[in-house]
C-alpha positions as CSV (number, residue, x, y, z in Angstrom):
1,M,55.7,48.7,48.7
2,T,53.7,46.3,51.0
3,V,52.8,42.8,49.6
4,A,49.5,41.1,51.4
5,L,50.4,37.5,51.9
6,E,47.5,35.4,51.3
7,R,46.5,33.1,53.8
8,P,47.1,29.5,53.3
9,R,43.5,27.5,52.7
10,P,42.8,24.6,54.9
11,R,43.1,21.3,53.2
12,G,42.2,17.7,54.0
13,L,39.5,17.1,56.8
14,L,40.2,20.8,58.3
15,A,38.7,22.3,54.8
16,W,35.8,19.7,55.1
17,A,35.2,21.2,59.1
18,A,35.9,24.7,58.4
19,S,33.9,24.9,55.0
20,T,31.0,27.3,54.4
21,D,30.0,25.5,51.4
22,H,26.4,24.3,52.1
23,K,27.1,21.0,50.6
24,R,30.1,20.3,52.8
25,I,28.0,21.4,55.9
26,G,25.4,19.2,54.7
27,L,27.5,16.2,54.3
28,V,29.3,16.7,57.4
29,T,26.0,16.8,59.3
30,L,24.7,14.0,57.6
31,A,28.1,12.1,58.2
32,G,28.4,13.3,62.1
33,A,24.6,12.0,62.2
34,F,25.2,8.6,60.9
35,V,28.3,7.8,63.6
36,A,25.7,8.6,65.9
37,F,23.1,6.2,64.5
38,L,25.7,3.5,64.5
39,V,27.0,4.1,68.4
40,S,23.1,4.3,69.3
41,G,22.7,1.2,67.2
42,V,25.3,-0.6,69.4
43,L,23.6,0.5,72.3
44,A,20.5,-0.6,71.2
45,L,21.6,-4.2,70.6
46,L,22.7,-4.4,74.4
47,I,19.1,-3.5,75.2
48,R,17.8,-6.1,72.9
49,S,20.3,-8.6,74.4
50,E,19.5,-7.7,77.8
51,L,15.8,-8.3,77.3
52,A,16.2,-11.3,75.5
53,W,15.6,-13.7,78.2
54,P,14.5,-12.8,82.1
55,G,17.0,-11.9,84.2
56,N,20.2,-9.8,84.0
57,Q,23.0,-11.0,81.4
58,L,25.0,-8.2,80.4
59,L,23.9,-4.8,82.0
60,S,22.9,-3.9,85.7
61,N,19.7,-2.1,86.4
62,D,21.7,1.3,86.2
63,A,23.9,0.4,83.2
64,Y,21.2,-0.6,81.3
65,N,19.3,3.0,82.4
66,Q,22.1,4.6,81.2
67,V,22.3,2.8,78.0
68,F,18.5,2.9,77.3
69,T,18.9,6.8,77.8
70,M,21.8,7.6,75.6
71,H,20.4,5.3,72.9
72,G,16.8,7.2,72.5
73,S,18.8,10.9,73.1
74,A,21.3,10.1,70.3
75,M,18.5,8.7,68.0
76,I,16.6,11.9,68.4
77,Y,19.0,14.6,69.3
78,V,21.9,13.7,67.4
79,F,20.9,11.7,64.6
80,M,17.7,11.9,63.0
81,T,16.7,15.5,63.6
82,P,19.8,16.8,62.4
83,A,20.0,14.4,59.5
84,A,16.9,15.1,58.3
85,L,17.8,19.2,58.4
86,A,21.1,18.2,56.8
87,L,19.2,16.9,53.6
88,G,17.6,20.3,53.8
89,I,21.0,22.0,54.2
90,Y,22.4,20.5,51.3
91,L,19.6,19.7,48.9
92,V,17.3,23.1,49.3
93,P,19.6,25.7,47.3
94,L,20.0,23.2,44.6
95,Q,16.4,22.6,44.3
96,I,15.4,26.4,44.2
97,G,18.3,27.4,41.9
98,A,20.3,29.2,44.8
99,S,24.1,29.5,44.5
100,A,24.6,29.4,48.8
101,I,22.4,29.2,51.4
102,V,21.6,32.1,53.7
103,G,23.9,32.4,56.6
104,P,26.5,29.7,55.6
105,R,28.8,30.9,58.7
106,A,25.9,30.3,61.2
107,T,24.8,27.1,59.5
108,L,28.3,25.7,60.0
109,L,28.2,27.6,63.8
110,G,25.0,25.1,64.0
111,T,26.4,21.6,63.0
112,W,29.3,22.2,65.5
113,L,27.1,23.1,68.4
114,T,25.6,19.8,67.5
115,F,28.7,17.8,67.2
116,T,30.4,20.0,70.5
117,G,26.5,18.8,72.3
118,A,26.8,15.2,71.1
119,F,30.3,14.8,72.7
120,V,29.1,16.6,76.1
121,S,26.0,14.3,76.2
122,Y,28.3,11.2,75.7
123,S,31.1,12.2,78.1
124,G,28.8,11.3,81.2
125,F,29.9,7.9,80.4
126,V,33.6,8.8,81.5
127,T,32.6,10.4,84.7
128,G,32.7,8.4,87.8
129,S,29.0,8.3,88.4
130,G,27.7,7.4,84.7
131,A,25.7,8.8,82.1
132,A,22.2,10.2,82.3
133,R,19.8,7.5,83.2
134,D,16.6,9.1,83.5
135,G,15.6,8.7,79.6
136,W,15.5,11.3,76.6
137,T,12.6,13.1,78.6
138,A,14.3,13.8,81.5
139,F,11.0,14.0,83.5
140,F,11.0,15.9,86.7
141,P,11.4,15.0,89.8
142,L,13.3,11.8,88.3
143,S,15.6,14.3,86.8
144,D,16.2,16.2,90.2
145,Q,19.2,16.3,92.1
146,A,17.7,14.5,94.7
147,F,17.1,11.6,92.6
148,S,19.8,11.8,90.1
149,P,22.9,13.5,91.3
150,E,25.3,12.3,88.9
151,T,27.5,15.1,86.9
152,G,26.2,12.9,83.6
153,M,22.6,14.6,83.9
154,D,24.3,17.8,84.0
155,L,26.5,17.0,80.8
156,W,23.4,15.6,79.2
157,L,21.4,19.0,80.0
158,V,24.2,21.2,78.5
159,G,24.9,18.6,75.5
160,T,21.2,18.5,74.4
161,T,20.6,22.0,74.8
162,L,23.6,22.9,72.5
163,T,22.5,19.9,70.0
164,L,18.9,21.9,70.2
165,V,20.5,25.1,69.6
166,G,22.5,23.9,66.5
167,S,19.1,22.6,65.1
168,L,17.3,26.1,65.5
169,I,20.1,27.6,63.4
170,H,19.7,25.1,60.8
171,G,16.2,25.6,60.7
172,T,16.4,29.0,60.5
173,T,19.2,28.9,57.6
174,I,17.0,26.8,55.6
175,L,13.7,28.7,55.8
176,A,15.2,31.9,54.9
177,T,17.1,30.4,52.0
178,V,13.7,29.4,50.7
179,L,12.1,32.4,51.2
180,L,14.8,35.1,49.9
181,R,17.2,33.0,47.5
182,R,14.8,31.6,44.7
183,A,15.5,31.8,41.5
184,P,13.8,33.7,38.8
185,G,10.7,32.1,38.2
186,M,10.6,30.0,40.9
187,T,7.6,31.0,43.0
188,M,6.6,29.1,46.2
189,L,4.1,27.1,44.2
190,R,6.9,25.7,41.8
191,I,9.5,24.7,44.7
192,P,9.7,21.2,44.7
193,V,8.1,18.8,47.0
194,F,11.1,17.8,49.3
195,S,11.7,22.0,49.6
196,W,7.9,22.2,50.8
197,S,8.7,19.4,53.1
198,M,11.6,21.6,54.4
199,V,9.6,24.7,54.9
200,A,7.0,22.9,57.2
201,T,9.7,21.1,58.9
202,C,11.6,24.7,59.8
203,L,8.0,25.9,60.5
204,M,7.6,23.5,63.4
205,V,11.2,23.8,64.6
206,L,11.4,27.6,65.1
207,P,8.3,27.7,67.9
208,S,8.9,24.4,69.4
209,F,12.6,24.1,69.9
210,P,13.1,27.5,72.2
211,P,10.7,26.0,74.8
212,A,12.8,22.9,74.7
213,I,15.8,25.0,75.1
214,V,14.5,26.6,78.1
215,G,13.0,23.8,80.0
216,F,16.5,21.9,79.9
217,L,18.2,25.2,81.3
218,L,15.7,25.6,83.7
219,L,16.1,22.0,84.8
220,L,20.0,22.7,85.0
221,A,18.9,25.4,87.3
222,D,16.8,23.6,89.3
223,R,19.3,21.1,90.0
224,H,21.5,23.4,91.3
225,G,19.6,25.3,93.9
226,V,17.2,27.8,92.1
227,N,13.3,26.2,92.6
228,V,12.1,26.2,89.1
229,Y,9.9,22.6,89.1
230,D,10.4,21.7,92.7
231,V,7.2,23.6,93.2
232,V,3.3,22.7,93.3
233,N,2.5,21.5,89.6
234,G,6.1,21.7,88.8
235,P,6.6,18.5,87.2
236,L,3.6,18.7,85.4
237,E,5.0,22.4,83.8
238,Y,8.0,20.9,82.9
239,Q,5.9,18.0,80.7
240,H,3.9,21.0,79.0
241,L,7.6,22.5,78.3
242,F,8.9,19.1,76.9
243,W,6.0,17.8,74.9
244,F,5.3,21.4,73.2
245,Y,8.8,20.4,71.8
246,A,8.8,16.6,71.6
247,H,5.8,15.8,69.5
248,P,6.2,18.2,66.7
249,V,10.1,17.0,66.7
250,V,8.6,13.6,65.6
251,Y,7.4,15.3,62.3
252,V,10.5,17.5,62.2
253,M,12.3,14.2,61.3
254,F,9.7,12.9,59.6
255,F,8.7,15.8,56.9
256,P,12.0,15.7,55.1
257,L,11.8,12.1,54.4
258,V,8.0,12.3,53.2
259,G,9.4,14.8,50.6
260,A,12.6,12.9,49.7
261,V,10.1,10.1,49.2
262,A,8.4,12.0,47.1
263,E,10.9,13.0,45.0
264,V,12.1,9.5,44.5
265,V,8.4,7.9,43.7
266,A,7.7,10.8,41.2
267,T,11.1,10.3,39.4
268,F,10.7,6.4,38.9
269,A,7.1,6.6,38.3
270,R,8.5,8.8,35.6
271,R,5.7,11.9,36.1
272,P,5.0,14.9,38.3
273,F,3.7,14.1,41.8
274,F,0.2,13.8,42.0
275,G,-1.6,16.2,43.9
276,Y,1.4,18.9,44.1
277,S,-0.6,21.6,45.6
278,A,-3.1,19.7,47.9
279,T,0.2,18.1,49.3
280,A,2.1,21.6,50.1
281,L,-1.3,22.7,51.6
282,S,-1.2,19.6,53.6
283,L,2.0,20.0,54.9
284,L,1.5,23.4,56.0
285,V,-1.6,22.4,57.6
286,F,0.0,19.3,59.4
287,A,2.7,21.7,61.0
288,A,0.1,23.6,62.1
289,L,-1.9,21.4,63.9
290,S,1.5,19.6,65.3
291,M,1.8,22.5,67.5
292,S,-1.6,21.5,69.1
293,V,-1.3,17.7,69.9
294,W,1.3,17.7,72.8
295,G,-1.3,17.1,75.8
296,H,-2.1,13.4,74.2
297,H,1.3,12.5,75.8
298,M,-0.4,13.7,78.8
299,F,-3.7,11.8,79.1
300,T,-2.6,9.6,82.2
301,T,-1.7,12.9,84.2
302,G,-5.3,13.8,85.0
303,N,-4.6,17.4,84.1
304,V,-5.1,17.7,80.4
305,Q,-8.3,18.7,78.4
306,N,-8.6,14.8,77.1
307,E,-11.3,15.8,74.4
308,Y,-9.3,18.7,73.2
309,F,-6.1,16.9,72.7
310,S,-7.9,13.9,71.2
311,L,-9.7,15.6,68.8
312,T,-6.8,17.5,67.2
313,S,-4.7,14.4,67.3
314,T,-7.2,12.4,65.2
315,A,-7.5,15.4,63.1
316,L,-3.8,14.9,61.7
317,L,-5.2,11.8,59.9
318,V,-6.8,14.1,57.2
319,P,-3.7,16.0,56.3
320,A,-1.5,12.7,56.7
321,G,-3.9,11.2,54.6
322,I,-3.6,13.2,51.4
323,E,0.4,13.0,51.8
324,Y,-0.1,9.1,51.3
325,F,-2.8,9.6,48.6
326,G,-0.4,11.8,46.7
327,I,2.5,9.3,47.1
328,V,0.5,6.2,46.3
329,G,-1.6,7.9,43.5
330,T,1.8,9.1,42.2
331,M,3.3,5.4,42.2
332,V,0.0,3.9,40.8
333,A,-0.6,6.4,38.1
334,G,3.1,6.0,37.2
335,A,3.7,3.6,34.1
336,R,5.4,0.8,35.4
337,P,7.6,2.5,37.9
338,R,11.4,1.6,37.8
339,L,12.0,-0.7,41.0
340,T,15.5,0.4,42.2
341,T,16.9,0.2,45.6
342,A,15.6,4.0,46.3
343,M,11.9,2.8,45.3
344,W,12.1,-0.1,47.6
345,F,13.0,1.8,50.5
346,A,10.5,4.5,49.5
347,I,7.7,1.8,49.7
348,G,8.9,0.4,52.9
349,F,8.9,4.0,54.2
350,V,5.1,4.2,53.1
351,L,4.0,0.7,54.4
352,L,5.4,0.7,57.8
353,F,5.2,4.5,58.8
354,L,1.7,3.9,57.6
355,L,1.7,1.0,60.4
356,G,3.2,3.3,62.9
357,G,0.5,6.0,62.2
358,L,-2.2,3.9,62.3
359,S,-1.0,2.8,66.0
360,G,-0.6,6.4,66.7
361,I,-5.0,6.4,66.7
362,I,-4.8,4.6,69.9
363,V,-2.2,6.4,71.5
364,A,-4.3,9.4,70.6
365,S,-7.3,8.0,72.4
366,P,-7.7,8.6,76.1
367,T,-9.5,5.6,76.9
368,L,-7.0,3.0,74.9
369,D,-3.7,5.0,75.6
370,Y,-4.5,4.7,79.8
371,H,-4.1,0.4,79.0
372,V,-0.8,1.0,76.7
373,H,0.4,4.1,78.3
374,D,4.2,3.3,79.4
375,T,4.4,0.0,78.0
376,M,6.4,-1.6,75.1
377,F,3.2,-0.5,73.0
378,V,4.7,2.9,72.8
379,V,7.9,1.9,72.1
380,A,6.6,-0.3,68.9
381,H,4.4,2.8,67.8
382,F,7.5,5.1,68.1
383,H,9.7,3.0,66.2
384,Y,7.3,2.0,63.4
385,T,6.9,5.8,63.2
386,L,10.6,7.1,63.0
387,F,12.4,4.0,62.6
388,G,10.3,2.0,60.1
389,G,9.2,5.3,58.6
390,S,12.0,8.3,58.9
391,V,15.4,5.8,58.9
392,L,13.8,4.0,55.4
393,G,13.0,7.4,54.2
394,L,16.4,8.5,55.1
395,F,18.2,5.8,52.9
396,A,16.0,6.2,50.0
397,A,17.2,9.6,49.8
398,V,20.9,8.5,50.4
399,Y,20.2,5.8,47.2
400,F,18.4,8.7,45.3
401,W,20.9,11.2,45.8
402,F,24.5,9.6,46.2
403,P,25.2,9.6,42.5
404,K,24.3,13.6,42.6
405,V,26.7,13.8,45.7
406,T,29.7,11.8,44.6
407,G,29.0,11.3,40.6
408,A,28.7,7.3,41.3
409,F,26.0,5.1,41.9
410,L,25.5,2.7,44.9
411,R,25.7,-1.1,44.3
412,E,22.1,-2.1,43.1
413,G,22.5,-5.9,44.5
414,L,23.7,-4.9,47.8
415,G,21.5,-1.9,48.2
416,K,18.3,-4.5,47.7
417,L,19.8,-7.1,50.2
418,H,20.3,-3.8,52.5
419,F,16.6,-3.5,52.3
420,A,15.6,-7.1,52.3
421,L,17.6,-7.3,55.6
422,F,16.6,-3.9,57.3
423,F,12.4,-4.4,56.4
424,I,12.5,-8.2,57.6
425,G,14.5,-7.2,60.7
426,M,12.6,-4.1,61.3
427,N,9.3,-5.8,61.5
428,L,10.8,-8.6,63.4
429,T,12.2,-6.6,66.0
430,F,9.0,-4.2,66.6
431,F,5.9,-5.6,65.9
432,P,6.0,-7.9,68.5
433,L,6.4,-5.2,70.9
434,F,2.8,-4.2,70.1
435,V,2.0,-7.6,71.4
436,L,3.9,-7.2,74.6
437,G,2.9,-3.9,75.4
438,Y,-0.9,-4.9,75.0
439,D,-0.1,-7.7,77.1
440,G,1.4,-5.4,80.2
441,M,4.9,-5.6,79.7
442,R,6.5,-1.8,80.8
443,R,8.9,-0.2,79.3
444,R,12.4,1.0,80.4
445,V,12.8,-2.2,82.8
446,A,15.8,-4.2,82.7
447,D,14.2,-7.6,83.7
448,Y,10.7,-9.1,83.3
449,P,9.4,-12.2,85.3
450,G,10.0,-15.6,83.6
451,D,6.7,-16.8,84.0
452,A,5.0,-13.3,82.4
453,G,5.0,-15.2,79.0
454,F,7.1,-12.4,77.4
455,T,10.0,-14.6,76.6
456,T,9.7,-15.8,72.9
457,L,8.1,-12.3,71.7
458,N,11.4,-10.7,73.1
459,L,13.7,-13.2,72.1
460,V,12.2,-13.0,68.1
461,A,12.5,-8.9,68.8
462,T,16.4,-9.3,69.6
463,V,16.9,-11.9,66.7
464,G,15.3,-9.2,64.7
465,A,17.8,-6.2,65.9
466,A,20.8,-8.6,64.8
467,V,19.2,-8.7,61.7
468,V,18.8,-4.9,60.8
469,A,22.5,-4.7,62.5
470,L,23.5,-6.8,59.4
471,G,21.5,-4.9,56.9
472,V,23.4,-1.8,58.3
473,V,27.1,-3.6,57.7
474,V,25.6,-4.3,54.4
475,F,25.1,-0.6,53.3
476,L,28.6,0.4,55.1
477,V,29.8,-2.6,52.6
478,N,28.1,-1.3,49.7
479,V,29.4,2.7,50.5
480,V,32.9,1.5,50.7
481,V,32.8,-0.5,47.6
482,S,31.1,1.9,45.6
483,L,33.2,4.7,46.5
484,R,36.3,2.6,46.2
485,R,35.5,1.3,42.7
486,P,33.3,3.7,41.8
487,V,30.6,3.2,38.5
488,P,30.3,6.9,37.0
489,A,26.8,8.2,37.3
490,G,26.8,11.2,35.1
491,D,25.0,14.7,36.2
492,D,21.0,13.0,35.7
493,P,20.9,9.1,35.9
494,W,17.6,8.5,36.8
495,G,16.1,10.8,34.4
496,A,14.9,13.6,37.3
497,Q,12.8,16.4,37.7
498,T,14.1,19.0,39.8
499,L,17.1,21.8,39.5
500,E,20.0,19.8,41.6
501,W,19.9,17.2,38.5
502,W,20.5,20.2,36.2
503,T,24.3,20.7,37.7
504,S,27.2,18.2,37.5
505,S,27.7,15.6,39.8
506,P,29.3,16.5,42.1
507,P,28.3,19.9,42.3
508,P,30.5,23.0,41.8
509,R,31.2,25.4,44.6
510,E,28.3,27.9,43.3
511,N,26.1,25.0,42.6
512,F,25.4,25.8,38.7
513,D,28.2,26.3,36.0
514,R,25.5,26.9,33.4
515,P,22.3,29.1,33.0
516,L,19.1,27.1,34.8
517,P,16.7,26.2,32.3
518,P,13.3,28.1,32.1
519,I,11.0,27.6,35.5
520,R,7.4,27.5,34.9
521,S,6.4,24.2,37.1
522,F,7.8,22.4,40.2
523,T,9.3,20.1,37.1
524,P,11.2,22.3,35.3
525,L,13.7,19.3,33.8
526,L,10.6,17.1,33.0
527,D,8.9,20.2,31.3
528,L,12.5,20.5,29.2
529,R,12.6,17.0,28.7
530,E,8.8,17.1,27.2
531,E,9.4,20.1,25.4
532,E,12.3,18.3,23.7
533,E,10.1,15.8,22.5
534,R,7.6,17.8,21.1
535,R,10.1,19.2,19.0
536,R,11.7,15.9,17.7
537,V,8.2,14.9,17.3
538,A,7.2,18.1,15.2
């Protein structure tokens, strides 16, 4: 008789690295993205230190170009995009009552493609010619072999393509999970706001990421003897491919955090999200419009229809306004909302992304864009959108769902100190850049004239960057302290509204170890508590 030998199961780090449990995949992806955030943050401190005073203090011009290129690249391709999708990988199956994500092995592959791509991109630093130095946009002909012959540029193209493929896989499996794995009673108009934000996000990922993948592969071919962009209008064709990806990706990094903030605000306002149906529709409209605005990045080329792209860009205000109205309406309608750390980060998210969005009206207007294009004004606008908006939203999500993931609370005192440092430091860092850009300071420069009047504001921005870094240190201390000396949170410490809080903390392998409650709306747990209250009163 033949006895089948059972393979030993992986343990320790290997068990996490090879797991097909969507929760572990999401956490591994988020952890890897956060490492990229820390590395990119160090590069950002180098940038700000270099710009604190005129002259070259720390970096040569060439080293500075490598540093800002890899800072921006890692923040976009390795940190914010994977982190936003990682929230969906972890939470969407739980929120819709599913036991697993669709395509768990494909989802795991997406994570490791992302990590491999990050490693390949950063490996340019150890080559003799250095890392890529042409910005996270890799505009042609600056990225051509004739201008950038270094191996680091090739590594950047290969690595970035891998990260995009990984994120494309994640977007596909998340969307398939929402469409195919919803629990009985969970219609599309009963999925939580966060899950709706992931649907809209994935609907942008699927059409916008393939053109960037193709564009980067064609650029790699061009660098090695195939004339693709080295033709008449070739640089313009590259920009069309790139910006068709790069503008929607801003919302890919932002929408999941809109959904996360909506969940935070509704929970601590202790009421259902205000304007749920209108918000779900606005997310879909916003996603559709986002595919039609890429040309506003190309106003100064003189080769796009300015009126059309200005109109579509400005039209984004309508669905964005509905989403903001829903969040603010939920805050205002809530009776004395609980001001937890997560709620403070949600409030900060609303305030700072609003400023980023309003400054977007300026760059969406061709006449005004001509003045501020390629200046520090654009840097400020972009960072208020993604750093002041998305990163604060991500921290709101972390403080909110940390008890569900670990079974323990993060410390509220340290959390509020983290928020204060982060909020103050972010404004000190980036608000001066609006003024610097309007006054003519170009971006992507390692030096500026001492008599240009830029020194004071650059010094303020550098001090602000140090304050942000201190806030990140406080957060890391908070995580370590909270894990080493845990304060048990229970299954639903916040009195939340969606299905992930129905299961244990942390959830079991199959997500739910007891029958789901009746699903009659997008807030099944709130419905359950209200029904129990009515029975008690009766």
